C-alpha positions as CSV (number, residue, x, y, z in Angstrom):
1,R,-17.6,-29.6,53.1
2,E,-15.8,-27.3,50.2
3,E,-15.7,-30.2,48.2
4,K,-19.3,-30.9,48.1
5,Q,-19.9,-27.0,47.6
6,L,-18.0,-27.0,44.5
7,E,-19.8,-30.3,43.3
8,L,-23.1,-28.3,43.7
9,T,-21.7,-25.2,42.1
10,L,-20.5,-27.3,39.2
11,E,-23.7,-29.1,38.8
12,A,-25.7,-25.4,38.7
13,L,-23.6,-24.2,36.2
14,I,-23.8,-27.1,34.1
15,S,-27.4,-27.3,34.5
16,Q,-27.7,-23.2,33.5
17,V,-25.1,-23.6,30.3
18,A,-26.9,-26.3,28.9
19,D,-30.1,-24.2,29.2
20,L,-28.3,-21.6,27.4
21,K,-26.7,-23.9,24.9
22,N,-30.1,-25.2,23.9
23,S,-31.7,-21.8,23.7
24,L,-28.8,-20.7,21.1
25,V,-29.3,-24.0,18.8
26,S,-32.9,-23.3,19.0
27,F,-32.8,-19.6,18.0
28,I,-29.8,-20.5,15.3
29,Y,-32.3,-23.1,13.8
30,K,-35.1,-20.5,13.4
31,L,-32.4,-17.7,11.7
32,E,-31.4,-20.3,9.5
33,N,-34.7,-22.5,8.6
34,E,-37.6,-20.4,9.5
35,Y,-36.5,-17.0,8.5
36,D,-39.0,-16.3,6.1
37,R,-41.7,-16.8,8.8
38,L,-39.9,-15.1,11.4
39,T,-41.3,-12.3,13.1
40,W,-39.4,-9.5,15.0
41,P,-41.7,-10.0,18.1
42,S,-40.4,-13.7,18.2
43,V,-36.8,-12.5,17.7
44,L,-37.4,-10.0,20.9
45,D,-38.5,-13.3,22.6
46,S,-35.8,-15.2,21.8
47,F,-33.2,-12.4,22.8
48,A,-34.9,-11.9,26.2
49,L,-34.5,-15.6,27.0
50,L,-30.9,-15.7,26.3
51,S,-30.5,-12.3,28.1
52,G,-32.2,-13.9,31.3
53,Q,-30.3,-17.1,31.1
54,L,-27.2,-15.2,31.2
55,N,-28.3,-13.2,34.2
56,T,-29.1,-16.2,35.8
57,L,-25.6,-17.9,35.3
58,N,-24.0,-14.5,36.5
59,K,-26.0,-14.7,39.8
60,V,-24.4,-18.2,40.2
61,L,-21.1,-17.2,39.7
62,K,-21.6,-14.3,42.1
63,H,-23.4,-16.2,44.7
64,E,-21.8,-15.5,48.0
65,K,-22.0,-19.6,48.4
66,T,-19.9,-20.1,45.3
67,P,-16.5,-20.9,45.6
68,L,-14.1,-19.1,43.8
69,L,-13.2,-20.9,40.7
70,R,-10.2,-19.1,39.7
71,N,-8.7,-20.7,42.7
72,Q,-9.1,-24.1,41.2
73,V,-6.6,-26.0,39.5
74,I,-7.3,-28.7,36.8
75,I,-4.7,-30.9,36.0
76,P,-5.1,-33.9,33.4
77,L,-4.5,-37.0,34.7
78,V,-4.6,-39.4,31.9
79,L,-3.8,-38.5,28.3
80,S,-4.7,-40.8,25.5
81,P,-4.4,-40.9,21.7
82,D,-7.5,-43.5,21.6
83,R,-10.7,-42.5,21.1
84,D,-12.6,-42.2,24.9
85,E,-16.6,-42.4,24.6
86,E,-17.2,-41.0,27.8
87,I,-15.5,-38.1,26.5
88,M,-17.2,-38.1,23.4
89,R,-20.7,-38.3,25.5
90,Q,-19.7,-35.5,27.8
91,T,-18.6,-33.3,25.0
92,E,-21.5,-34.1,23.1
93,G,-19.3,-35.2,20.1
94,R,-16.6,-32.4,19.8
95,V,-14.0,-34.1,21.5
96,P,-13.3,-37.5,20.3
97,V,-10.0,-37.8,22.1
98,F,-7.9,-36.3,25.3
99,S,-4.5,-36.2,24.0
100,H,-1.7,-34.1,24.1
101,E,-3.0,-32.0,21.1
102,V,-6.0,-30.8,22.4
103,V,-5.2,-30.5,26.4
104,P,-3.4,-27.4,25.7
105,D,-6.6,-25.8,23.9
106,H,-9.3,-27.0,26.5
107,L,-7.6,-26.4,29.5
108,R,-5.9,-22.9,28.7
109,T,-6.8,-20.4,31.3
110,K,-4.6,-17.7,29.6
111,P,-4.6,-16.3,25.9
112,D,-1.8,-17.5,23.7
113,P,1.7,-15.8,24.1
114,E,1.1,-13.4,21.0
115,V,-2.1,-12.3,22.0
116,E,-0.9,-11.3,25.2
117,E,1.9,-9.4,23.8
118,Q,-0.5,-7.6,21.5
119,E,-2.6,-6.9,24.5
120,K,0.1,-5.6,26.7
121,Q,1.2,-3.4,23.6
122,L,-2.2,-2.1,23.3
123,I,-2.6,-1.4,27.2
124,T,0.6,0.5,27.2
125,D,0.0,2.5,23.9
126,A,-3.4,3.4,25.8
127,A,-1.5,4.5,29.1
128,R,0.5,7.0,27.1
129,I,-2.2,9.3,25.8
130,S,-3.2,12.2,28.0
131,P,-6.9,12.3,29.6
132,D,-7.5,15.3,27.3
133,V,-6.4,13.8,23.9
134,A,-8.2,10.6,24.5
135,Q,-11.6,12.7,25.3
136,K,-10.8,14.7,21.8
137,Q,-10.2,11.1,20.1
138,I,-13.7,10.1,21.5
139,Q,-15.6,12.9,20.6
140,S,-13.9,12.8,17.2
141,L,-14.9,9.3,16.8
142,N,-18.4,9.9,17.9
143,K,-18.6,12.4,15.6
144,M,-17.8,10.3,12.6
145,C,-20.4,7.7,13.8
146,S,-22.9,10.0,13.8
147,N,-22.2,11.3,10.6
148,L,-21.7,7.9,9.1
149,L,-25.4,6.8,11.0
150,E,-26.9,10.1,9.3
151,K,-25.7,9.5,5.6
152,I,-27.0,5.7,6.0
153,S,-30.0,7.0,7.3
154,K,-30.5,9.3,4.5
155,E,-29.6,6.8,1.8
156,E,-32.5,4.6,3.2
157,R,-35.0,7.1,3.3
158,E,-34.1,8.5,-0.2
159,S,-34.1,4.6,-1.9
160,E,-37.3,4.2,-0.1
161,S,-39.0,7.2,-1.6
162,G,-37.4,6.4,-4.8
163,G,-38.9,3.2,-4.9
164,L,-42.4,4.7,-4.2
165,R,-42.1,7.1,-7.2
166,Q,-41.2,4.4,-9.1
167,N,-44.1,2.3,-8.4
168,K,-46.6,5.0,-8.3
169,Q,-48.8,5.5,-11.5
170,T,-48.8,8.6,-13.3
171,F,-51.7,8.0,-15.8
172,N,-55.3,6.6,-16.0
173,P,-55.4,3.7,-18.3
174,A,-59.0,4.0,-19.1
175,D,-58.9,7.6,-20.1
176,T,-55.7,6.8,-22.3
177,N,-57.9,4.1,-24.2
178,A,-60.7,6.4,-24.6
179,L,-58.4,8.8,-26.0
180,V,-57.0,6.6,-28.6
181,A,-60.3,5.4,-29.6
182,A,-61.8,8.7,-30.0
183,V,-58.6,9.8,-32.3
184,A,-58.3,6.6,-34.2
185,F,-62.3,5.7,-34.4
186,G,-64.0,8.6,-33.5
187,K,-65.8,6.6,-30.3
188,G,-67.6,8.7,-28.5
189,L,-67.7,12.1,-30.6
190,S,-71.1,13.9,-31.3
191,N,-72.2,14.9,-35.0
192,R,-74.3,18.2,-33.8
193,R,-73.1,21.7,-34.1
194,P,-73.9,24.1,-31.4
195,P,-76.8,26.4,-32.2
196,G,-76.0,29.7,-33.8
197,S,-72.9,28.4,-35.4
198,A,-74.3,28.6,-39.0
199,G,-75.5,32.1,-38.6
200,S,-72.8,33.7,-37.1
201,V,-70.7,32.6,-39.7
202,Q,-73.2,33.9,-42.7
203,S,-73.7,37.2,-40.7
204,S,-69.9,37.9,-39.9
205,Q,-69.5,38.5,-43.9
206,P,-71.9,40.6,-45.3
207,G,-72.1,41.0,-49.1
208,A,-70.3,37.6,-49.7
209,G,-73.5,36.4,-51.6
210,A,-73.9,39.2,-53.8
211,I,-70.0,38.6,-54.8
212,I,-70.6,35.2,-55.3
213,T,-73.7,35.8,-57.4
214,G,-72.0,38.3,-59.5
215,A,-69.0,36.3,-60.0
216,S,-70.6,33.4,-61.4
217,G,-71.5,35.5,-64.6
218,M,-67.9,35.7,-65.2
219,Q,-64.9,33.5,-66.2
220,Q,-61.5,33.9,-65.6
221,V,-59.5,33.4,-68.5
222,P,-55.8,32.3,-67.3
223,M,-52.9,34.0,-69.1
224,S,-50.4,31.9,-71.0
225,G,-46.8,32.2,-69.7
226,A,-47.8,34.4,-67.0
227,P,-46.8,33.5,-63.5
228,A,-48.6,31.6,-61.0
229,Q,-48.2,34.5,-58.4
230,Q,-50.2,37.0,-60.9
231,Q,-53.5,34.8,-60.9
232,P,-54.6,35.4,-57.6
233,M,-54.0,39.6,-57.9
234,L,-56.6,39.1,-61.2
235,A,-58.9,36.6,-59.6
236,G,-59.1,39.8,-56.6
237,V,-59.7,42.2,-59.4
238,Q,-62.5,40.3,-61.0
239,M,-64.2,39.9,-57.7
240,A,-64.1,43.3,-56.3
241,Q,-65.9,44.3,-59.5
242,A,-68.3,41.4,-59.5
243,G,-71.0,43.7,-57.9
244,Q,-71.5,45.7,-61.3
245,P,-71.7,43.0,-63.8
246,G,-71.9,44.3,-67.5
247,K,-69.2,47.4,-66.9
248,M,-65.9,47.1,-67.5
249,P,-63.7,48.3,-64.7
250,S,-62.2,51.6,-64.9
251,G,-59.0,53.5,-63.9
252,I,-57.4,50.3,-62.8
253,K,-54.0,50.1,-63.7
254,T,-52.1,46.8,-63.7
255,N,-48.8,46.0,-63.7
256,I,-48.4,42.8,-65.8
257,K,-45.4,42.4,-67.9
258,S,-45.7,40.2,-71.1
259,A,-44.4,36.6,-71.2
260,S,-41.4,37.7,-73.4
261,M,-40.0,39.8,-70.4
262,H,-40.5,37.4,-67.9
263,P,-37.5,37.4,-65.2
264,Y,-37.2,33.8,-65.0
265,Q,-36.9,33.0,-69.0
266,R,-33.7,33.2,-70.7
């Protein structure tokens, strides 16, 4: 009866493991070959399927009718360096032979001696730490992890905002083209003057017409050898007396030096 129960348990475990393996192979194939079309809901569905199959496998192992597999001992009856087709079929081509080289790896129920030694050392070191010190170390580690996650999130937000700022357009191409066309070719500009602009300019300078009329009968004679700075002054004197034609200016003292006494002549 126990042997029959063990057989049924092994068949159920083999079936559950085969389903789990097929789901893993399908999910890995999607990740490697359909990553461009893969969506997040599809990934979540694959994870949910794997999680359900693992839970079913654990239920089979924890069932009350399942015998304790840890009490079962597996002993290889035949070891051969030759190729075994049955083993190839059972392992789907992963184990071609069942020899002295592969048996310690496939039938091992404990870790390697080196791994066991390292595990014992870690357990000993953990037992030496007091609960208060262990709690402080746990809090320190959690704080460091939280700060690291916060920095990573901040960098992601800054990179996203920087990308948005770079892609954002800060000008209007139509307005730029219209401005260049107006400056270069005068496109869109009007030739009309606003009403009243000419009259306001003329009325703002009373007596200008009389001065220009009186100055038309006079002739400005440039002085030879005089500096260029003195000619505007003479023109100003003549324009001031343009309102009285035929009269010589009286009471005007000029400070014009002769050409022989020019300060820049040597």
